[in-house]
C-alpha positions as CSV (number, residue, x, y, z in Angstrom):
1,L,81.8,-9.5,24.8
2,A,82.1,-13.5,25.1
3,G,84.3,-13.4,22.1
4,A,86.5,-11.0,23.3
5,M,87.0,-12.8,26.5
6,V,87.6,-16.3,25.5
7,E,90.3,-14.3,22.9
8,A,91.3,-12.8,25.9
9,L,91.8,-16.3,27.4
10,K,93.6,-17.5,24.4
11,T,96.6,-14.8,24.9
12,L,97.2,-16.4,28.2
13,G,97.5,-19.4,26.6
14,F,94.3,-21.6,26.1
15,G,93.1,-23.2,24.0
16,P,92.6,-26.5,21.8
17,Q,95.7,-27.5,23.3
18,K,94.8,-26.5,27.1
19,P,91.2,-26.1,27.1
20,F,89.1,-24.4,30.3
21,D,86.4,-24.1,32.1
22,L,83.6,-20.8,32.6
23,L,81.6,-20.3,35.3
24,G,78.6,-18.0,34.2
25,N,76.2,-16.6,36.6
26,H,73.0,-15.3,36.1
27,T,73.6,-12.7,32.9
28,G,76.9,-14.6,32.8
29,T,75.1,-17.9,31.7
30,S,74.1,-16.6,28.0
31,L,78.2,-15.5,28.3
32,A,79.5,-18.9,29.0
33,I,77.1,-20.3,26.4
34,E,78.2,-18.3,23.5
35,A,81.9,-18.8,24.9
36,A,81.7,-22.7,24.4
37,L,79.3,-23.1,20.5
38,A,81.9,-20.4,19.2
39,E,85.3,-22.4,20.9
40,P,84.0,-25.5,21.2
41,K,87.1,-26.9,21.6
42,T,88.6,-24.8,24.1
43,V,85.8,-24.4,26.2
44,R,86.1,-27.5,28.1
45,Q,83.0,-27.7,30.4
46,I,80.5,-24.6,31.5
47,V,79.4,-23.9,35.4
48,M,76.2,-22.0,35.4
49,T,74.0,-21.2,37.4
50,G,71.6,-18.7,38.4
51,V,70.1,-19.4,34.4
52,Y,67.7,-16.4,33.2
53,M,64.5,-17.9,32.0
54,A,61.5,-16.0,31.2
55,P,58.7,-16.0,29.1
56,E,58.7,-12.9,26.2
57,S,56.3,-11.6,27.8
58,Q,58.4,-11.2,30.9
59,I,61.1,-10.5,29.7
60,Q,59.4,-7.2,27.3
61,G,58.5,-5.9,31.3
62,D,62.0,-6.4,32.1
63,I,63.5,-4.3,29.3
64,D,60.0,-2.4,29.6
65,A,61.8,-1.7,33.5
66,L,65.0,0.0,32.4
67,S,66.1,3.3,33.2
68,F,68.6,5.4,30.8
69,P,68.3,8.6,32.9
70,K,68.6,11.9,30.8
71,S,69.1,14.8,33.4
72,S,70.8,13.9,36.9
73,A,66.8,15.6,38.5
74,E,65.5,11.6,36.4
75,A,68.1,10.1,38.6
76,V,67.7,11.2,41.8
77,E,63.9,9.7,41.2
78,E,64.4,6.3,39.9
79,M,67.2,6.1,43.2
80,C,64.6,6.4,45.4
81,R,62.2,4.5,43.5
82,Q,65.0,1.9,43.6
83,T,65.9,2.1,47.6
84,S,61.9,1.7,48.2
85,A,61.8,-1.1,46.0
86,C,64.5,-3.1,47.6
87,T,63.7,-2.2,51.2
88,K,60.0,-3.9,50.5
89,R,61.6,-7.3,49.4
90,V,64.0,-6.9,52.8
91,K,61.1,-6.4,54.9
92,L,59.7,-10.1,53.1
93,D,62.3,-11.4,54.0
94,P,64.0,-10.7,57.6
95,K,67.4,-13.5,56.2
96,M,67.8,-10.8,54.3
97,D,68.2,-7.6,56.1
98,A,71.8,-8.1,57.0
99,I,73.0,-7.1,53.5
100,W,70.6,-4.7,52.7
101,G,72.6,-2.4,52.3
102,E,74.2,-4.3,49.5
103,L,71.3,-4.4,47.7
104,T,70.0,-1.2,47.5
105,I,73.1,-0.4,46.1
106,D,73.2,-3.2,42.9
107,S,68.9,-2.2,42.7
108,L,70.6,1.5,42.4
109,R,73.2,-0.4,39.5
110,P,71.2,1.1,36.9
111,L,71.8,4.6,37.4
112,M,76.0,3.7,38.3
113,R,76.5,2.3,34.3
114,R,74.1,2.5,31.5
115,E,71.4,0.9,31.6
116,D,73.1,-1.2,27.4
117,T,74.6,-4.4,29.1
118,H,71.3,-6.0,30.4
119,L,69.3,-4.8,27.0
120,A,71.4,-6.9,25.9
121,A,71.0,-9.9,27.4
122,F,67.5,-9.0,27.9
123,N,67.0,-9.1,24.1
124,Y,69.6,-12.1,24.6
125,H,67.2,-14.7,26.4
126,R,64.6,-14.4,23.5
127,V,67.0,-16.3,21.3
128,K,68.5,-18.8,24.7
129,K,66.8,-21.7,24.1
130,Q,68.0,-22.2,20.8
131,R,71.3,-21.4,21.6
132,I,71.2,-24.1,24.2
133,V,70.2,-26.4,22.4
134,M,73.2,-26.9,20.1
135,V,76.0,-26.1,23.3
136,Q,77.9,-30.0,23.3
137,Q,79.8,-30.0,26.5
138,K,79.2,-31.3,29.4
139,V,77.6,-28.4,32.0
140,W,77.3,-28.5,35.3
141,M,74.0,-26.6,36.8
142,I,74.4,-25.6,40.3
143,A,71.5,-24.6,42.1
144,L,72.0,-21.7,45.5
145,D,69.0,-20.6,47.4
146,D,67.7,-18.2,45.7
147,P,64.3,-19.0,45.2
148,L,64.2,-16.5,42.2
149,L,66.6,-17.5,40.2
150,A,65.2,-21.6,41.4
151,E,62.8,-22.0,39.0
152,S,64.3,-20.2,36.3
153,T,66.9,-23.6,36.5
154,Q,65.1,-26.4,37.1
155,Q,63.3,-25.4,33.2
156,S,66.6,-24.7,31.6
157,L,68.0,-28.4,32.9
158,K,66.1,-30.5,30.6
159,M,67.1,-28.1,27.4
160,F,71.4,-28.9,27.9
161,K,72.1,-32.2,26.1
162,N,74.6,-32.9,29.1
163,V,74.2,-31.9,32.5
164,E,75.2,-32.6,35.5
165,Y,72.8,-30.8,38.6
166,I,74.6,-30.0,41.7
167,D,72.3,-29.3,44.8
168,M,74.8,-26.4,47.2
169,T,71.0,-25.4,48.1
170,K,73.3,-24.2,51.4
171,Y,75.3,-21.6,49.6
172,K,72.6,-17.8,49.1
173,L,73.4,-16.3,44.9
174,D,75.9,-13.6,46.5
175,V,78.0,-16.3,48.0
176,F,80.0,-15.6,44.1
177,R,81.2,-11.7,46.2
178,R,81.5,-12.8,49.9
179,N,83.2,-16.1,50.0
180,A,84.6,-17.2,46.0
181,L,87.3,-19.2,47.2
182,E,85.5,-20.8,49.2
183,M,83.0,-21.7,46.1
184,A,86.0,-22.5,44.7
185,V,87.3,-24.6,46.9
186,V,84.0,-26.8,46.9
187,L,83.1,-26.5,43.2
188,R,86.6,-27.8,42.4
189,A,86.2,-31.0,44.4
190,K,83.5,-31.6,42.4
191,L,84.3,-30.8,39.0
192,I,87.4,-32.8,39.4
């Protein structure tokens, strides 16, 4: 997938003479890492947030938790389970109440598309640590207000050779969907 992304950008005129920066969010950080390794002269720098790093036991648990409904009945059962889990998360953090609907939809993504992409992403995490240390480009690590990924982001900081930390904890993880233009302006000011 990373190779296809780079090839698509090359058809738009990007390449060694016109390098580009990549932004990777959560599992998209894996694509950014692989693109940077495959095209070191084309990918100028990487901006990442929500880098998912986990021990093998958690990765296997995440894989085991993926849903592959085989029937409509199984899909409905899974939807009810996911909705219940999302409601519990919202109740734990009152600030989340305003976006509970979006969270519910996000939680139901497994039912809206195949989970093969998550399976591939979780399996990639088994080699991610070895791949990170190979990245030569500048890496900007953004910290957002997301306690679930904060520890993982901190762990990954020391793995990159050329990394800078950007504290943007006044923004929630969903800033890329809700305020993409504002985020672009803030990042541009920090990266140039």
